[in-house]
C-alpha positions as CSV (number, residue, x, y, z in Angstrom):
1,M,0.0,-0.2,0.1
2,P,1.7,3.3,-1.0
3,S,2.4,6.0,1.9
4,K,4.0,9.3,2.0
5,N,7.4,9.4,3.4
6,P,9.0,12.7,2.3
7,E,12.2,12.1,4.2
8,L,13.0,8.6,2.5
9,C,12.2,9.7,-0.6
10,R,14.6,12.7,-0.3
11,K,17.5,10.4,0.6
12,I,16.7,8.0,-2.3
13,R,16.8,11.3,-4.8
14,D,19.8,12.4,-3.5
15,R,21.5,9.3,-4.0
16,V,20.4,9.7,-7.8
17,D,21.6,13.3,-7.9
18,K,24.9,12.2,-6.4
19,W,25.6,9.6,-9.1
20,E,24.2,11.8,-12.0
21,K,27.0,14.7,-11.1
22,Y,29.6,12.4,-10.8
23,W,28.7,10.4,-14.2
24,T,28.5,13.6,-15.9
25,I,31.4,13.4,-18.4
26,N,30.6,9.7,-19.2
27,R,27.1,10.0,-19.8
28,S,27.6,12.7,-22.2
29,M,30.4,10.9,-23.7
30,Y,28.0,8.1,-24.0
31,Y,25.7,9.7,-26.1
32,E,28.3,11.6,-28.4
33,W,29.8,8.1,-29.3
34,L,26.5,6.3,-30.1
35,D,25.4,9.2,-32.2
36,F,28.9,8.8,-33.8
37,I,28.6,5.2,-34.9
38,M,24.8,4.5,-35.0
39,G,24.2,8.3,-36.4
40,D,25.7,11.2,-38.2
41,Q,29.5,11.4,-37.9
42,W,29.5,15.1,-38.9
43,R,28.8,18.2,-36.4
44,E,26.8,20.8,-37.7
45,N,29.5,23.5,-37.8
46,E,31.5,21.2,-40.1
47,S,28.5,20.0,-42.5
48,E,27.8,24.0,-42.8
49,L,31.5,24.5,-44.0
50,F,31.4,22.0,-46.4
51,E,28.0,23.1,-47.9
52,R,29.2,26.6,-48.1
53,Y,31.9,25.3,-50.6
54,N,29.4,23.3,-52.4
55,K,30.7,20.0,-51.2
56,I,28.3,17.4,-49.9
57,P,29.7,15.7,-46.4
58,L,29.6,12.1,-46.9
59,V,29.7,9.5,-44.4
60,F,31.5,6.2,-45.1
61,N,30.7,4.7,-41.6
62,K,33.2,1.3,-41.3
63,L,32.7,1.5,-37.4
64,G,28.9,0.9,-37.4
65,V,30.1,-2.2,-39.8
66,L,32.6,-3.2,-37.1
67,H,30.4,-2.8,-34.3
68,N,27.5,-4.9,-35.9
69,H,30.4,-7.5,-36.6
70,L,31.7,-7.8,-33.2
71,C,28.2,-7.9,-31.8
72,G,27.5,-10.8,-34.0
73,E,30.5,-12.5,-32.8
74,Q,29.5,-12.1,-29.0
75,I,26.1,-14.1,-30.1
76,F,28.4,-17.3,-30.7
77,N,30.8,-16.6,-28.1
78,T,28.8,-18.0,-25.5
79,P,30.5,-18.8,-22.8
80,N,30.3,-21.8,-20.4
81,M,29.5,-21.5,-16.8
82,Q,30.5,-24.0,-14.2
83,I,29.0,-24.5,-10.9
84,M,30.8,-26.1,-8.4
85,P,29.4,-27.3,-5.0
86,S,31.8,-26.3,-2.3
87,E,29.9,-28.5,0.0
88,D,29.1,-32.3,0.3
89,V,26.2,-31.9,-2.5
90,P,24.9,-35.3,-3.9
91,P,26.0,-35.3,-7.5
92,E,22.6,-35.3,-8.9
93,T,21.5,-32.4,-7.0
94,A,24.5,-30.6,-8.0
95,Q,23.9,-31.2,-11.6
96,V,20.2,-29.8,-11.3
97,R,21.7,-26.7,-9.3
98,A,23.8,-25.9,-12.3
99,A,21.2,-26.9,-14.9
100,I,18.7,-24.4,-13.1
101,V,21.7,-21.5,-13.4
102,K,22.5,-21.8,-16.7
103,D,18.7,-22.3,-18.1
104,I,18.0,-18.5,-16.3
105,S,21.3,-17.3,-17.7
106,F,21.6,-18.5,-20.9
107,N,17.8,-18.9,-22.0
108,S,16.5,-16.9,-25.4
109,D,15.9,-13.7,-23.2
110,A,18.7,-13.3,-21.4
111,K,21.1,-13.6,-24.3
112,S,19.2,-10.9,-25.9
113,V,19.8,-8.9,-22.7
114,Y,23.4,-10.0,-22.7
115,Q,23.8,-8.7,-26.4
116,N,22.0,-5.5,-25.5
117,A,24.5,-4.6,-22.9
118,F,27.5,-5.7,-25.1
119,S,26.4,-3.6,-27.5
120,H,25.9,-0.3,-25.1
121,S,29.4,-1.1,-23.4
122,T,31.2,-1.5,-26.8
123,C,29.6,1.6,-28.2
124,G,29.2,4.1,-25.5
125,G,31.7,2.7,-22.9
126,F,29.2,0.9,-20.4
127,G,26.0,-0.7,-20.1
128,A,23.7,-2.4,-17.6
129,Y,21.3,-5.2,-16.8
130,R,19.3,-6.2,-13.8
131,I,17.9,-9.2,-12.0
132,D,14.3,-9.6,-10.7
133,T,11.8,-11.9,-10.1
134,E,8.2,-12.4,-11.5
135,Y,5.4,-15.1,-10.9
136,K,5.3,-17.8,-13.3
137,D,2.3,-16.8,-14.7
138,N,-1.2,-14.8,-13.6
139,E,-2.6,-18.1,-12.1
140,S,0.4,-19.2,-10.1
141,F,2.1,-18.3,-6.8
142,E,5.4,-20.0,-8.0
143,Q,8.2,-17.3,-9.1
144,I,11.0,-17.1,-11.1
145,I,14.0,-15.3,-11.6
146,K,14.4,-13.2,-14.8
147,I,17.4,-11.0,-16.4
148,Y,15.8,-7.7,-17.8
149,P,17.4,-5.2,-20.1
150,F,17.9,-1.3,-19.6
151,E,17.3,0.8,-23.3
152,D,19.6,3.3,-21.7
153,P,22.1,2.5,-18.9
154,N,22.3,6.1,-18.0
155,R,18.8,5.2,-16.0
156,C,20.9,3.5,-13.6
157,Y,22.7,4.7,-10.5
158,W,25.1,3.1,-8.3
159,D,27.4,3.6,-5.5
160,I,30.5,5.5,-5.9
161,S,32.4,4.0,-3.2
162,A,31.7,0.3,-5.1
163,K,35.0,-1.3,-5.5
164,H,33.8,-4.7,-7.8
165,V,34.1,-4.1,-11.5
166,C,30.2,-4.9,-11.8
167,K,29.7,-2.3,-8.9
168,V,27.5,-4.8,-7.1
169,D,29.2,-4.6,-4.2
170,G,28.1,-1.3,-3.2
171,M,26.0,0.1,-0.2
172,F,23.1,1.0,-2.9
173,S,22.2,1.0,-6.6
174,G,18.9,1.4,-8.5
175,Y,17.3,2.8,-11.8
176,K,14.8,5.4,-13.3
177,T,11.8,4.3,-15.5
178,R,9.5,7.3,-16.9
179,I,5.8,6.4,-17.4
180,S,3.0,8.7,-18.4
181,R,0.9,10.2,-15.8
182,R,-2.3,8.3,-17.2
183,K,-0.2,4.9,-16.9
184,F,0.3,6.1,-12.9
185,R,-3.2,7.0,-12.2
186,D,-4.4,3.8,-13.8
187,T,-1.7,1.9,-11.5
188,W,-1.6,3.7,-8.1
189,G,-4.7,6.3,-8.5
190,R,-5.6,9.6,-9.4
191,D,-5.5,10.5,-5.7
192,I,-1.5,9.9,-5.6
193,E,-0.7,11.0,-9.0
194,S,-2.4,14.5,-8.2
195,Q,0.1,15.0,-5.3
196,I,3.3,14.6,-7.6
197,G,3.9,18.0,-8.9
198,T,6.9,19.0,-11.0
199,T,8.7,20.8,-7.9
200,A,9.4,17.6,-5.7
201,I,12.9,17.9,-6.0
202,T,15.9,19.5,-4.5
203,E,17.1,22.9,-5.4
204,D,20.6,21.9,-6.3
205,S,19.5,18.5,-8.1
206,T,20.4,18.4,-11.6
207,I,17.5,15.5,-12.7
208,A,13.8,16.1,-12.8
209,F,11.5,13.6,-11.3
210,A,8.3,14.9,-12.7
211,D,6.7,17.1,-15.2
212,D,3.3,18.0,-16.6
213,D,3.5,14.8,-18.9
214,S,5.5,11.9,-16.8
215,I,6.5,10.6,-13.7
216,T,9.9,9.0,-12.5
217,I,9.9,5.9,-10.9
218,V,12.4,5.1,-8.5
219,D,13.5,1.7,-7.8
220,D,16.2,1.5,-5.2
221,Y,18.4,-1.0,-3.9
222,N,19.8,-0.2,-0.2
223,K,21.8,-2.6,2.0
224,E,20.9,-2.4,6.4
225,P,23.2,-3.6,8.6
226,E,22.2,-6.1,11.2
227,E,24.2,-7.2,13.6
228,I,24.2,-11.4,13.9
229,T,26.4,-13.9,15.8
230,I,28.0,-16.8,13.8
231,Y,29.1,-20.2,15.1
232,K,31.3,-22.6,13.7
233,L,30.7,-26.3,14.4
234,S,32.9,-29.1,14.8
235,D,31.9,-30.5,11.3
236,G,33.1,-27.5,9.7
237,S,30.0,-26.1,9.1
238,I,29.2,-22.1,9.8
239,V,25.5,-20.9,10.8
240,N,24.1,-17.7,12.1
241,D,22.0,-17.0,15.2
242,K,18.8,-17.7,13.3
243,E,20.0,-20.9,11.7
244,F,21.7,-22.1,15.2
245,K,18.2,-21.6,17.2
246,K,16.4,-23.7,14.6
247,L,19.0,-26.4,15.2
248,E,18.1,-29.3,17.6
249,K,20.0,-29.7,20.9
250,V,20.9,-32.6,23.2
251,K,22.5,-33.2,25.9
252,F,24.7,-36.3,26.5
253,D,26.9,-37.8,29.3
254,G,26.7,-34.1,30.7
255,K,27.7,-32.6,27.5
256,K,25.7,-30.4,24.9
257,Y,25.1,-31.6,21.6
258,I,23.6,-30.1,18.4
259,I,22.0,-32.0,15.5
260,S,23.5,-30.7,12.3
261,N,22.5,-32.8,9.0
262,G,22.0,-35.7,11.2
263,Q,25.1,-35.7,13.0
264,A,25.9,-34.7,16.9
265,V,28.2,-31.7,16.8
266,T,29.5,-29.1,19.0
267,V,30.2,-25.3,18.7
268,V,33.7,-24.8,18.0
269,D,34.0,-21.0,18.2
270,K,31.5,-18.3,17.7
271,R,31.9,-14.5,17.3
272,E,29.8,-11.0,16.4
273,S,29.2,-10.3,12.8
274,I,27.6,-7.9,10.6
275,K,25.0,-9.1,7.7
276,Y,23.4,-6.9,5.0
277,K,19.7,-7.1,4.0
278,I,19.1,-5.8,0.9
279,K,15.5,-3.6,0.9
280,H,14.2,-2.6,-2.5
281,T,12.3,0.7,-2.3
282,Q,9.9,1.7,-5.2
283,I,9.2,5.6,-4.8
284,A,7.6,8.2,-6.9
285,G,7.7,11.9,-5.4
286,D,7.4,11.8,-2.2
287,F,5.5,8.5,-2.2
288,V,6.8,4.8,-1.3
289,L,5.1,2.7,-3.8
290,E,6.3,-0.5,-2.7
291,E,8.9,-2.1,0.0
292,T,10.3,-5.7,-0.1
293,Y,13.6,-7.8,0.8
294,L,15.4,-9.8,-1.5
295,P,16.2,-13.1,-0.4
296,S,18.2,-13.4,3.1
297,K,21.1,-14.9,1.3
298,A,21.6,-12.0,-1.1
299,T,24.7,-10.2,-0.7
300,L,25.1,-8.6,-4.5
301,L,23.3,-6.0,-5.3
302,P,20.8,-6.9,-8.8
303,V,22.0,-3.8,-11.0
304,V,25.0,-5.2,-12.8
305,F,27.4,-2.5,-14.3
306,V,29.2,-4.0,-17.8
307,D,32.2,-2.0,-18.2
308,Q,34.4,-2.3,-21.5
309,K,37.5,-0.7,-20.4
310,S,37.3,2.3,-18.3
311,Y,40.4,3.8,-16.2
312,F,40.5,5.9,-12.9
313,S,41.9,9.6,-13.6
314,K,44.5,11.4,-10.9
315,Q,41.5,12.7,-9.4
316,G,39.8,9.2,-8.9
317,Q,37.1,10.0,-11.4
318,Q,36.1,6.7,-13.4
319,I,36.6,7.5,-17.1
320,T,34.5,4.9,-19.5
321,R,35.9,4.0,-22.8
322,S,34.4,2.9,-26.4
323,F,35.8,0.0,-28.1
324,F,36.0,2.7,-31.3
325,K,37.8,5.4,-29.4
326,D,41.2,4.9,-30.9
327,V,40.1,5.1,-34.2
328,K,37.2,8.0,-34.5
329,D,39.8,10.5,-35.7
330,A,40.6,7.9,-38.5
331,Q,37.1,7.7,-39.0
332,K,36.6,11.3,-39.4
333,Y,39.5,11.6,-41.7
334,L,38.0,8.8,-44.0
335,N,35.1,10.9,-44.4
336,Y,37.0,13.8,-45.2
337,L,38.7,12.0,-48.1
338,A,35.4,10.5,-49.0
339,T,34.0,14.1,-49.1
340,Q,36.7,15.5,-51.5
341,S,37.3,12.5,-53.7
342,A,33.5,12.8,-54.4
343,Y,34.0,16.6,-55.0
344,M,36.6,16.1,-57.4
345,L,34.8,13.5,-59.3
346,K,31.6,15.8,-59.4
347,I,33.2,18.5,-61.0
348,S,35.5,16.6,-63.4
349,R,32.3,15.7,-65.7
350,F,32.1,19.6,-66.5
351,D,33.6,20.7,-69.6
352,Q,35.8,24.0,-69.4
353,F,37.1,26.1,-72.2
354,I,38.9,29.5,-72.1
355,M,38.0,31.6,-75.1
356,P,38.0,35.6,-75.6
357,R,35.1,37.4,-74.8
358,K,34.6,37.8,-78.9
359,C,34.0,34.4,-79.4
360,A,30.8,34.7,-77.0
361,A,29.6,37.8,-78.2
362,S,26.3,37.4,-79.7
363,P,23.3,36.2,-77.0
364,D,23.0,32.8,-78.4
365,A,26.6,32.1,-77.8
366,Q,26.5,33.6,-74.4
367,Q,23.7,31.2,-73.1
368,Q,25.3,28.3,-74.8
369,W,28.8,29.0,-72.9
370,R,27.3,30.4,-69.8
371,D,26.6,26.8,-68.1
372,P,29.1,24.0,-68.7
373,S,26.8,21.6,-67.6
374,V,24.8,21.9,-70.5
375,V,25.4,18.9,-73.1
376,N,25.0,19.9,-76.6
377,G,25.6,18.0,-79.6
378,A,27.8,20.9,-80.9
379,L,29.3,23.9,-79.4
380,Y,28.9,27.2,-81.5
381,Y,31.1,30.4,-81.2
382,D,31.6,33.7,-82.8
383,E,34.0,34.1,-85.5
384,T,36.8,36.7,-84.6
385,A,39.4,38.6,-87.1
386,S,42.1,37.3,-85.6
387,G,41.1,33.7,-85.8
388,A,40.8,32.7,-82.5
389,K,38.5,30.1,-81.0
390,P,37.5,28.6,-77.5
391,E,40.3,26.1,-76.2
392,Q,39.0,22.8,-74.1
393,L,41.0,22.7,-70.8
394,K,41.9,19.3,-69.7
395,P,39.5,18.7,-66.0
396,P,41.1,17.8,-62.7
397,E,42.3,14.4,-62.0
398,L,41.4,12.6,-58.9
399,S,44.9,12.7,-57.0
400,Q,46.4,9.3,-56.4
401,S,47.4,10.5,-52.8
402,L,43.9,10.8,-52.1
403,V,43.5,7.1,-53.0
404,Q,46.8,5.9,-51.1
405,Q,45.4,8.3,-47.9
406,Y,42.0,6.5,-48.1
407,E,43.7,2.8,-48.3
408,R,45.8,3.9,-45.6
409,T,42.9,5.3,-43.3
410,L,41.1,1.8,-43.6
411,M,44.6,0.1,-42.6
412,D,44.6,2.6,-39.8
413,I,40.7,1.5,-38.8
414,Q,41.8,-2.1,-38.8
415,S,44.9,-2.1,-36.9
416,G,42.9,0.2,-34.4
417,T,40.4,-2.3,-33.8
418,G,42.2,-5.4,-34.1
419,M,39.3,-6.5,-36.6
420,Y,41.2,-7.2,-40.4
421,D,39.4,-8.1,-43.5
422,T,40.0,-11.6,-42.9
423,Q,38.5,-11.8,-39.8
424,M,35.3,-9.9,-41.7
425,G,34.9,-12.7,-43.9
426,E,37.5,-11.4,-46.6
427,L,39.9,-14.1,-48.0
428,G,43.8,-13.0,-47.1
429,N,46.7,-13.4,-49.0
430,E,47.6,-16.4,-46.2
431,V,48.2,-19.8,-47.7
432,S,49.2,-21.9,-45.1
433,G,46.9,-23.0,-41.8
434,T,49.5,-21.2,-39.6
435,A,49.6,-18.0,-41.1
436,I,45.7,-17.9,-41.5
437,E,45.8,-19.0,-37.5
438,A,48.3,-16.4,-36.9
439,R,46.3,-13.7,-38.2
440,T,43.1,-15.0,-36.4
441,N,44.8,-14.8,-33.0
442,R,46.2,-11.2,-33.5
443,G,42.8,-10.0,-34.3
444,T,41.5,-12.2,-31.6
445,R,43.4,-11.0,-28.6
446,N,42.2,-7.3,-29.2
447,T,38.4,-8.0,-29.1
448,A,39.1,-10.6,-26.1
449,T,38.6,-7.3,-23.8
450,P,35.3,-6.5,-24.4
451,F,34.1,-10.2,-24.5
452,N,35.9,-10.6,-21.4
453,S,34.0,-7.7,-19.7
454,I,30.7,-9.0,-20.7
455,N,31.9,-12.4,-19.5
456,I,32.7,-10.8,-15.8
457,A,29.0,-9.5,-16.3
458,I,27.5,-12.5,-16.9
459,A,29.5,-14.6,-14.2
460,T,28.4,-11.9,-11.8
461,G,24.5,-12.0,-12.6
462,G,25.1,-16.2,-12.4
463,E,26.4,-15.4,-8.6
464,I,23.3,-12.9,-8.0
465,I,21.0,-16.1,-9.3
466,N,22.9,-18.7,-7.0
467,E,22.4,-16.3,-4.2
468,W,18.4,-16.2,-4.9
469,I,17.6,-19.9,-5.9
470,P,17.5,-21.3,-2.4
471,E,14.6,-19.0,-1.3
472,I,12.9,-18.3,-4.9
473,Y,13.0,-22.3,-5.9
474,D,12.1,-23.5,-2.3
475,T,9.1,-25.4,-3.3
476,E,8.4,-28.7,-4.9
477,R,8.0,-28.2,-8.6
478,S,8.9,-29.6,-11.6
479,L,11.3,-27.9,-14.3
480,V,12.3,-28.4,-17.9
481,L,16.0,-28.7,-17.9
482,N,19.0,-29.3,-20.1
483,M,21.0,-31.7,-18.4
484,P,24.4,-33.5,-19.5
485,E,22.6,-36.5,-20.7
486,S,19.6,-35.0,-22.5
487,E,18.8,-31.7,-24.2
488,S,15.4,-31.3,-22.5
489,Q,14.3,-33.2,-19.5
490,T,11.6,-32.9,-16.6
491,V,13.4,-32.8,-13.3
492,N,11.5,-32.5,-9.9
493,I,13.2,-30.5,-7.4
494,N,12.4,-30.6,-3.5
495,Q,10.7,-33.7,-3.8
496,P,10.1,-35.4,-0.2
497,M,11.6,-39.0,-0.2
498,D,9.8,-39.9,2.9
499,E,6.3,-38.9,4.6
500,Y,8.0,-36.6,7.2
501,G,9.6,-34.7,4.6
502,L,12.9,-35.2,6.6
503,Q,14.9,-36.0,3.2
504,M,14.6,-34.4,-0.1
505,K,15.7,-35.1,-3.5
506,N,17.3,-32.1,-5.5
507,D,16.9,-30.2,-2.3
508,M,17.6,-26.5,-4.1
509,T,17.5,-25.0,-0.3
510,K,20.7,-26.3,1.2
511,G,24.4,-26.1,-0.1
512,K,27.1,-23.8,-1.3
513,Y,28.3,-23.4,-4.8
514,N,30.6,-21.5,-6.4
515,I,30.5,-19.9,-10.2
516,R,33.3,-19.8,-12.6
517,L,33.1,-18.9,-16.0
518,K,35.2,-20.6,-18.6
519,A,35.4,-18.4,-22.0
520,G,37.0,-19.4,-25.2
521,P,37.7,-18.3,-28.8
522,S,34.5,-17.3,-30.8
523,Y,32.6,-19.9,-32.3
524,E,33.4,-19.4,-35.6
525,G,36.9,-19.1,-34.8
526,Q,36.9,-22.3,-33.0
527,K,35.3,-24.2,-36.1
528,Q,37.9,-22.8,-38.3
529,E,40.9,-24.0,-36.0
530,A,38.8,-27.6,-35.8
531,L,38.5,-27.4,-39.6
532,L,42.2,-26.8,-40.1
533,S,43.0,-29.7,-37.9
534,L,40.6,-32.1,-39.4
535,Q,42.5,-31.0,-43.0
536,S,46.0,-31.5,-41.7
537,V,44.7,-35.3,-40.3
538,L,43.2,-36.1,-43.7
539,Q,46.3,-35.1,-45.5
540,A,48.5,-37.3,-43.5
541,D,45.8,-40.1,-44.3
542,R,47.4,-41.3,-47.7
543,A,45.6,-44.4,-47.2
544,G,42.1,-42.7,-46.8
545,Q,40.9,-44.4,-44.1
546,V,40.5,-41.9,-41.5
547,F,37.6,-39.9,-43.5
548,P,35.2,-42.3,-42.6
549,M,36.0,-42.3,-38.9
550,I,35.5,-38.1,-39.1
551,A,33.1,-37.4,-41.4
552,D,30.3,-36.2,-39.2
553,L,32.9,-33.6,-37.6
554,Y,34.2,-32.4,-40.8
555,A,30.6,-31.8,-42.0
556,E,29.8,-30.0,-38.5
557,N,32.7,-27.4,-39.0
558,L,32.3,-26.4,-42.8
559,P,31.7,-22.7,-43.0
560,L,27.9,-23.7,-44.0
561,D,24.9,-21.8,-42.7
562,N,22.9,-25.0,-42.9
563,N,24.8,-28.4,-43.1
564,M,22.5,-30.4,-40.8
565,E,21.7,-32.7,-44.0
566,L,25.1,-33.0,-45.2
567,R,26.1,-33.9,-41.7
568,N,23.6,-36.6,-41.4
569,R,24.6,-38.1,-44.8
570,L,28.4,-38.3,-43.6
571,R,27.3,-39.6,-40.1
572,T,26.1,-42.5,-41.8
573,L,29.9,-43.3,-43.0
574,V,30.5,-43.2,-39.6
575,P,30.0,-46.7,-37.5
576,P,28.1,-46.4,-34.5
577,E,31.0,-48.1,-32.3
578,I,33.3,-45.1,-33.6
579,I,30.8,-42.2,-32.5
580,E,30.5,-44.3,-29.1
581,A,34.4,-44.3,-28.6
582,G,34.1,-40.3,-29.1
583,K,31.7,-39.7,-26.5
584,T,33.4,-42.2,-24.0
585,G,37.3,-41.9,-25.1
586,K,37.6,-45.5,-24.3
587,P,39.2,-47.7,-27.4
588,L,37.7,-49.9,-29.6
589,P,37.8,-53.6,-28.8
590,P,40.2,-55.3,-31.3
591,K,38.6,-57.2,-34.4
592,P,38.8,-60.6,-34.5
593,P,41.1,-62.0,-37.4
594,Q,39.4,-62.9,-40.6
595,P,39.3,-66.8,-40.7
596,S,40.6,-68.4,-44.0
597,P,38.6,-71.0,-46.3
598,D,40.0,-74.0,-44.8
599,A,39.8,-72.4,-41.3
600,M,36.1,-71.7,-41.9
601,M,35.3,-75.2,-43.3
602,L,37.3,-76.4,-40.0
603,Q,35.0,-73.7,-37.9
604,L,31.6,-75.2,-39.7
605,K,32.7,-79.2,-39.0
606,Q,33.7,-78.0,-35.1
607,Q,30.1,-76.0,-35.0
608,E,28.6,-79.5,-36.1
609,M,30.2,-81.5,-33.7
610,Q,29.7,-79.0,-31.0
611,Q,25.9,-79.1,-32.1
612,K,25.9,-83.2,-31.7
613,A,27.8,-83.0,-28.7
614,Q,25.4,-80.7,-27.1
615,Q,22.6,-82.6,-28.4
616,A,24.2,-85.7,-26.6
617,Q,24.6,-83.5,-23.7
618,Q,21.1,-82.5,-23.8
619,E,19.9,-86.6,-23.9
620,S,22.0,-87.2,-20.7
621,Q,20.6,-84.1,-18.8
622,M,17.1,-85.4,-19.4
623,K,18.2,-89.0,-18.4
624,M,19.9,-87.4,-15.5
625,Q,17.0,-85.2,-14.8
626,E,14.7,-88.4,-14.9
627,L,16.9,-90.4,-12.2
628,E,17.2,-87.1,-10.2
629,L,13.0,-87.1,-9.9
630,K,13.0,-91.0,-9.0
631,K,15.7,-90.6,-6.3
632,Q,13.7,-87.4,-5.1
633,E,10.7,-89.6,-5.1
634,L,12.4,-92.5,-3.2
635,Q,14.0,-89.8,-0.7
636,R,10.4,-88.3,-0.1
637,K,9.1,-91.9,0.9
638,A,12.1,-92.3,3.2
639,L,11.4,-88.6,4.7
640,E,7.9,-89.6,5.2
641,T,8.6,-92.3,7.2
642,Q,11.3,-90.7,9.1
643,Q,8.6,-88.0,9.4
644,D,6.6,-90.6,11.1
645,M,9.0,-92.1,13.3
646,S,10.3,-88.3,14.2
647,L,6.8,-87.7,15.4
648,G,6.4,-90.8,17.6
649,F,10.1,-89.7,19.2
650,A,9.0,-86.2,19.4
651,K,5.6,-87.4,21.5
652,L,7.9,-89.5,23.7
653,E,10.1,-86.9,24.5
654,A,7.4,-84.3,25.2
655,D,6.0,-86.8,27.7
656,K,9.5,-87.1,29.4
657,Q,9.5,-83.6,29.6
658,K,6.3,-83.4,31.2
659,E,7.0,-86.0,33.7
660,A,10.3,-84.1,34.7
661,A,8.6,-80.9,34.7
662,Q,6.0,-82.0,37.4
663,L,8.9,-83.9,39.2
664,Q,11.0,-80.7,39.4
665,E,7.8,-78.9,40.2
666,T,7.2,-81.4,43.4
667,I,10.8,-80.6,44.2
668,L,10.3,-76.9,44.2
669,R,7.3,-77.3,46.4
670,Y,9.4,-79.5,49.1
671,T,12.3,-77.3,49.2
672,A,10.1,-74.2,49.2
673,E,8.3,-75.9,52.4
674,N,11.2,-76.9,54.0
675,Q,12.3,-73.2,53.8
676,R,9.3,-72.0,55.6
677,M,9.3,-74.4,57.8
678,G,13.0,-73.4,58.7
679,V,11.6,-69.7,58.3
680,D,8.9,-70.6,61.1
681,M,11.6,-72.1,63.6
682,Q,13.7,-69.3,63.5
683,I,11.0,-66.8,64.4
684,T,9.8,-69.4,67.1
685,N,13.4,-69.3,68.6
686,S,13.7,-65.5,68.2
687,Q,10.4,-65.1,70.1
688,N,11.6,-67.6,72.7
689,M,15.1,-65.9,73.1
690,I,13.2,-62.5,73.4
691,K,11.1,-63.9,76.1
692,M,14.0,-65.5,77.9
693,L,15.9,-62.3,77.7
694,T,12.9,-60.5,79.2
695,H,12.4,-62.8,82.1
696,A,15.9,-62.7,83.0
697,S,16.0,-59.0,83.1
698,Q,13.0,-59.0,85.3
699,L,14.6,-61.5,87.7
700,H,17.7,-59.6,87.8
701,H,15.9,-56.6,88.6
702,E,13.8,-58.2,91.4
703,K,17.1,-59.4,92.9
704,E,18.0,-55.9,92.8
705,M,15.2,-54.6,94.7
706,H,15.6,-57.2,96.8
707,H,19.4,-56.4,98.0
708,K,18.4,-52.6,98.1
709,E,15.8,-53.6,100.3
710,L,17.9,-55.7,103.0
711,Q,20.3,-52.8,102.6
712,H,18.0,-50.5,103.6
713,K,16.9,-52.6,106.7
714,A,20.4,-53.1,107.9
715,A,21.1,-49.5,108.1
716,H,17.8,-48.9,109.9
717,E,18.7,-51.4,112.5
718,K,22.3,-49.8,112.7
719,T,20.7,-46.6,113.1
720,K,18.6,-47.9,115.7
721,V,21.5,-49.4,117.9
722,A,23.4,-46.1,117.4
723,K,20.8,-44.0,118.9
724,R,20.4,-46.6,122.0
725,E,24.0,-46.4,122.9
């Protein structure tokens, strides 16, 4: 739901304005180069000067042709992207992950995006493209990752402090989109559109974000810092605090363990760190139209800068460079030469004469000689007394130096770009394959720079896609992918392998992968090199035995636009085992030697004897089977008899065990009864002992009382005697 937030919108506009001021030189040079290569190569004051001298300024644009050839070569120069798992990932899952990244990165739409960015960078010095998500269709909740082009890379902006060549490591980036006010009203409503005026910008801004007819929408990607704690586990894996909380904790033998990937591990180390979340904000005027977050694992900004070959000035200013910068003056000089040569040819068709005035004294003669462009069957003149008559002047010839300078300028353009006529399809004066290869490599080294730049940008886009896959492709779905063993195959991802969903087949939400780009020479260059190699092999094969083994490869590398039928026909010459050996790289098994006629007759006799032996063996086997059946029948009867005896013995044994069990039970009862009687006797003895001890104690007490009583009486008598005395 759109909301008004002037402060946030002002910050985003300030980012755009800061980039616009920093990029002013490159932006103006971009449009100048685009107009020079794609449009008119004459400046207005230059063309006016030539027209003043009745010279028509001509344009012999060689750079546009070279640019088209360069873009066409990039179409066939598709790099090979390698996705390598950095963790213990099942091979099948790794292949599916690689197929998904390649399918997104190299589908038909993505290729056109790369071609567009490559065209902008080689022509204007830089280009751009972006990566975003969209729903699979209008009736689906599944999202897919797509790559989108920019018609004008100057509509993008990046963080000036970004260090990556594609500027994806900065703190922010974004792009501007200009739409009409009517379309804005249909999308976000008339109320919001009416509140976006034409003055909703800062005073020192260099760009307008709205006018009476249109509104600029800014899509901003900004990194927001977040403090996190990361843990290093004993199995070598690293998880953040959110992932750590989701792990199961157990306690065993007084120690705490963590269940990670089905294993019990411990925490080895931990530290505080900072993680950035990338927030996508869409604004118009002072209104925030939409706010979302990119996948949590995303670390790279999705707006990719494509550099051709820039450099940094002493002041730290990045200066972009067109691929054709070094041949601009040569192209202009070529136009000057062509214009001057055309002028010389133009005036050379006019016949000019020198004569005295009296030869054209009459009005008719004056009218005829006034305009030299008039073509007549005969020229009349007035006779004079001296007998003078018009004398024809020799017209100016085209200077040979102009022709030489023209050819030299063409060579300057070729040497400045590294793109020679032989690379453009013209036949050169090279005869040997080595010379042709040397010329091709010489030009390829110069054009490798723009190809390397776009390849780096493609690999960077692959890294962004790889970061998004775990959260965009996180549900069970079926995808049609180009797998190594087949061109098109339906593959299921995130498919549960048990009813609880604990194990997944082709799980795209786990694992870490590294993106590498393996680029090579152009497609046509590879075909030419392969064809030369095959021709060298065929020339060395005087017996003519090699061609039937490589006929399909030879036809495939021929310089033909459509050689499918030819290749299919020549492929019939190649034995299937040879084609299979070419795929696997394993040598063919040795062929058995061809036998002689006598050996063949001997082999037939051996086969006949072998057949008779086999028949005799079969008959013997049948007799043996009959004997075996009879033996089994006798064994069966003996077994039945033995089973009857075994049953009798088993019954006797069961009765014996029953009697033994009863005897054992009687013994146990007797033993238990004896034990019980012994316990009762011990209890009785104990009670008697207690009674005896109690009675003895009472007798002892009575004896002591009687003794005390006698002592008392004796003392009393003693006292009485004492009193009497």
